[in-house]
N, C-alpha and C positions, 0 to 999 in steps of 0.2 A: 716557535717552539718547533722541534723536533721530529719529523714526522709518525714516530710512533708515541710521542708523548715525553711527559717527564716520569724520569723513575729515581727514586729517594732510597738512599742505602742509612739506615741508622745504625752505629755502631756505639757503645759505650767506653772506647777507646781506637784514638784514628791510626795508630800503631799494629795494632792488631788488624784493622781495615787493610791497613799497607802491605802488611804480611802476606795476610789467606787470600784477600778478598778483591784485591786490585785488578789482576789480570778479567775476572767476571763483571766489575766496573767498564773493562775498558773494550772489551768485547760486546756489552752492550751498546758502547757508545758505536764503536763499528755497524752495529744493528737497526744505529737508528735511531735511538732515546738519547734523550738531554739527560746528563745524568745530573745529579745532586747529592751530597754526601752530608750526613747531619753525625757529627762527634761533637764531645768537650773540647773545649778550645787547646791549641797547641802548637806548636813550633812548628808542627810538621803538615799544618794545614796548607804550605807552598808545596807541597809535594804531589796532595791531592790537585791543588789548583794549576798544577803541570800539564795534567792531560787534559787540560780545559772541562773540568768539574765544577760544577760550585759548590762550595763548603758553606756550610751552617754550624755554627757553635751551638752548642747546647749543654744545659745542665744534667750531666747525669752521671754521678759517679760506680763505680765496678762495687764495692763493699759497705756502701753509705745506708745505716737505716734510721736515720731521721722522718720521721712521719712530713716534717713540714718539707724537709729536699725535697724525698720523695714526690709528692703533690706538684711540687713546684716544677718538675721534672717531668710527668705525665702533661700537667697545662700547658706548659713550653712547647711538647709536642704537638699537641692539641693545635695551638696555635701557629705554628709550623706547618702543619697538614693543612688546614681552611688558608692561611695566605699560598703555599706553591700551588695547591690543586694538583696533588701528585695523579698521573694515572696507576703508578703500581709503585708499594713499599716495600725494600725489602731489607727487614729487619733480624741482626747478627746477633746471635746467641739470645739466651733466653730471659735477660732483662731487658734490653730492647724488644723483643717479641711483645711481652708483658704489655708493657710500657707503650711501646708504639702500635700495640694490637688494639688496646683503648684508645689508643690518640684514634688511630683508623677507623674506627667504630664510628666515636661522635664526630669526627669530620667526613664523615661520609667516602673515603677513598673507593674508588672501585675495584680495587685488586690489591690482596697482601700476601704477601711470600716473608715466613720467617722461616730461619734455618737455626738447629739447635747443634751447637759445636760440641756435643758431648752435656751431660747429663752434670758434671760438676759437683762442689759444694754440696749445694742443697740437699740431691737429690742422692748421693755418695757418702757422706759423712754421717755419722751415729751422734754426734756433737748433740747437745741439746738445742744450742740456737738453731741447728738444719733441722733435727725435727720440728722444730717450733715452725719455722718457715715453711717446711715442704706440703704440710696439707693448704694451707693457704694460697699457693702459689699454684700447687696442680688445679684447685678450685678458680681462680682465677684464669691460667690458661685455657682451659676447659672453658669456659666462657667466651675468650678471645677469640678462639679456634673455629668458633662458630657461626664466624664472617662469613657470608655466602660464596664470596668468591677469594676463595685463599689456598694456598697451601704450604706445609709445614715439610722443609727437607729436614732428611736424616742421615749423617756421615755414618752409620754400623748398623748394622740390622736389630742388633740388642735394644737400643735405643729405643728405635721406631714400634718395637714389640713393646716396650714398658710402658710408652705412651699410648698405646693403641688398647692394650691390656689395662690400662687404669681407668678407660675412658675420657681419657683427654682430648683425644683427636682421631677421630673415626680415620680407618686407615683408608676409606678411597682419596684424601686430603693430604694423603703424603706422598712424598718421593726421597727416594734414597743414592744419595750420591756420592762415591766413596770419594772423602777428603775434598780440602782444597786446588789439590794436583800439584805436579810438580816440574818444571821448567826442566826439560830434559837437556836441553843445550848447555844451563849454566853447570846442572848437577849429575857431571862424568865419571866414568870410572879415570881413575888414574893410578901410575906404578906405583904398586908396594912400596911404604918409604922406608929409610934402612932404619936399621939399630932396631930396636926392642917393640916389639908389636904395643900398641898403643890403644887401650881398652877405654871407647870414650861414653862419658854420658851427658846427655847435651838435651839442655829444659831449662826449663824456669826453677829454682831449686825449690823444691816442695816436696815435704815427706810425702806423699799422696803420689808424687810422681816416682818414689822408688831410692830414692839418695842417696837412704840412711841402709837399704839392704846393699847399692852398690859400693857404698865405704866400707861397708862389713864385708863382703863377697871380695874387695881388693885387698882384706888385710889380713884374711884366711890366705890366699894367694899367695901375698908376701913371704910368711909364715911358713908356708910350704916353698918358698925359691921358684915362685913363677918369674920367667924374665919377660916380663910387662911394666909397661908405663899405665897408672889409672887418671883418667883426664876429668874432671868436670868444667864442665863451657855450659856458663848461663850466672845468673845471679839471683840474690834471694828476691820474693815478691811482697812487700810490706804490706800490700792489698788484699791478701791472702791470707786468710787464719792459718793456714798448712804450711805457712812459708817456713824455710829453715832460718835460722839468725844469723845475719853474718857473720858474726861470732865465733858461730861453731865454725863456718865453713871455712875461717880463716885458721881456725884450729887443727881442725883435719889439715888442712895444708901444713902447717907447721910442725904438724907431727910427722909429716913423710908419708901418711898412710895415701894420699892423693894428690896430685895439684888442680890448682882450680886456676882458671884462666879468665874466668869473669864472663861477662856478655861481651857477645860478639856478633858484628853484621853481616860480616863475611862467610859464612857459613860452607860456597862450594869450595874454599881455600883452609877450612878448619876440617872439615872431613876428608879433605885431600891428607890428613896427617893421620887420622885413624886407620885401625885393621880391622876393629870390631867397634859396633856401635852398640852400647848395651841401654834400655830403658826396662826397669821391673817397675813397672807402674801399678796401682791401683787406683788412678785419678779416675774421674767420670771422663776421658777422653770422647771425641767425636772419633776422630783417626786423626792417631798423632804426624806432625807435620813432618816431625823429624825421620820417622821413620820411613814417610817417600824418599825424602831427600838420602836418607842413607844408602835405600834401595836404589837408587838413581844413580847413585856414585857407587855401586860397584861394592858396597860395602855387608858383611857377615852381618846378622842380628840375634843381638839375644836381650829377650821381651818376655813380659809374663801373657801365659792365657786367660786373655783380659779382654773385653768389648773394644773394639776398636786396634788393639795389638795386634788380635791374632786377625783381621783381615789386610795387613798385611804382610804378617811373617807367616808361611807355612813351616810347620816343624821338619825340620830336616831336611827340606828345600832349598829355602833361602835362608834359612836361619833356624834357632832354637827355642823353643818355647818351654818355659817354665812355671811353676804352680806360683801363685802369688804369697809375698812375703817368706819364703822359702831360702834364706841365705845360701846353706848348703847346696840346692842343685841349681841354685843361680851359679856360684863358685865352680862346683862341678863343669859346669857348661861351659863358661867362661875358659877355663882350664883346658878343657879338650880342644877347643879353636887357639887358644894360645898355641898351644904344643903343636898343633897341624895345620901347617901352610895350605895345602893345598886342598882342604878342607875347607877354610876359610873362603880361599880365591874361587873353588866352585859355587859355594854358598852366595859368593857376591857377585858370582858374573848371571847364577838365577834370579838376584835380584832384581838386576837390570832389567832382564828380560821380563818380569814382572812388573816393573816398575812404566818400559813401555808399550806394554799391552793394556794396562788397567788404570796409572795412574796419570797420565799427562794432562798437563794444565789447559792443552786444545778439547782434551774431552771431557772435562768438568765445565769451563764453559759454555761448550755444544749443550750440557744436560741443564744447566742453569738455564739458558736461554729456553729451552726447550719448555720448559717449567713457566716461561713467562709466558711464551706464545699459547699453553695451556688456558691461562689465564684472561689472556688478550689475545683471542685468534684474530 
């Protein structure tokens, strides 16, 4: 066993772990931990084991509500924790925090970290099912976070304040780490693309991410003769109740309102083709990764004055903040940047400065390792 013992990451999606939390795991391995990763079985497991991590397939879905399957997921984690005997578990997003927290208590895991990467559907939606789940999830998390040697990481101060004020976790057990960090060597400013400015929405295609408002604003600007291209990058997310149907995305594309590029994995190259990044989100964001990638890439940003989003964009400094669900103001902000190349380049340069100072992946790795040291001195 490594000098610092076993560290187990638990996620309900291996792709999400790889996209957002891999650098922290690599940093933990370099710091002397024996790194293990538990996630649902996936063809991407080889990408995890390529880093000399140990991969453990588990049964855990993102949206399932079958009582039997949920109990099976919890018991599976209890068995895994008892077999591995990790010194520390790091549970990623609310569901692994809840189920893994129960398992950690019953298996006697010495230290536990949970990261809340946004409050998401359960805490933000007003739909009946979400309201039904909210009280139960808050109660269960309150019990889980009483683990004597634990910490809860939040990605924006609004989420931390919400959990503390609701009595879900004591403030002394919390840490604030702004996002998952950005690789400043991969995401770099590029020469402005030729032709009409490209206004890009890049995210999962969820109504709560503001894709509908983006399309409506694009339609308004086209009617006013704006010289720009409007592009959607991303795909539908069938596991989320707020997913935009693929048929609707295709209809928008076929009508000429927007271009739809689908899911992409080459985001540095994709962002290099953009002039403006737009995310009019009302989703329960932690801190949107696309915003710090866009800032590091030197793009002007238009986003909502919303938790997580306003931690990246400072109004009229590196972008423009607009009220939520306000299509007219959104269109006006985009139109201003489309017309004024100097303004968007100044905002893009300022965004790069902010990304370097506050959102580098090295900074985020160091802050996570400091939380580990606090629990295991």
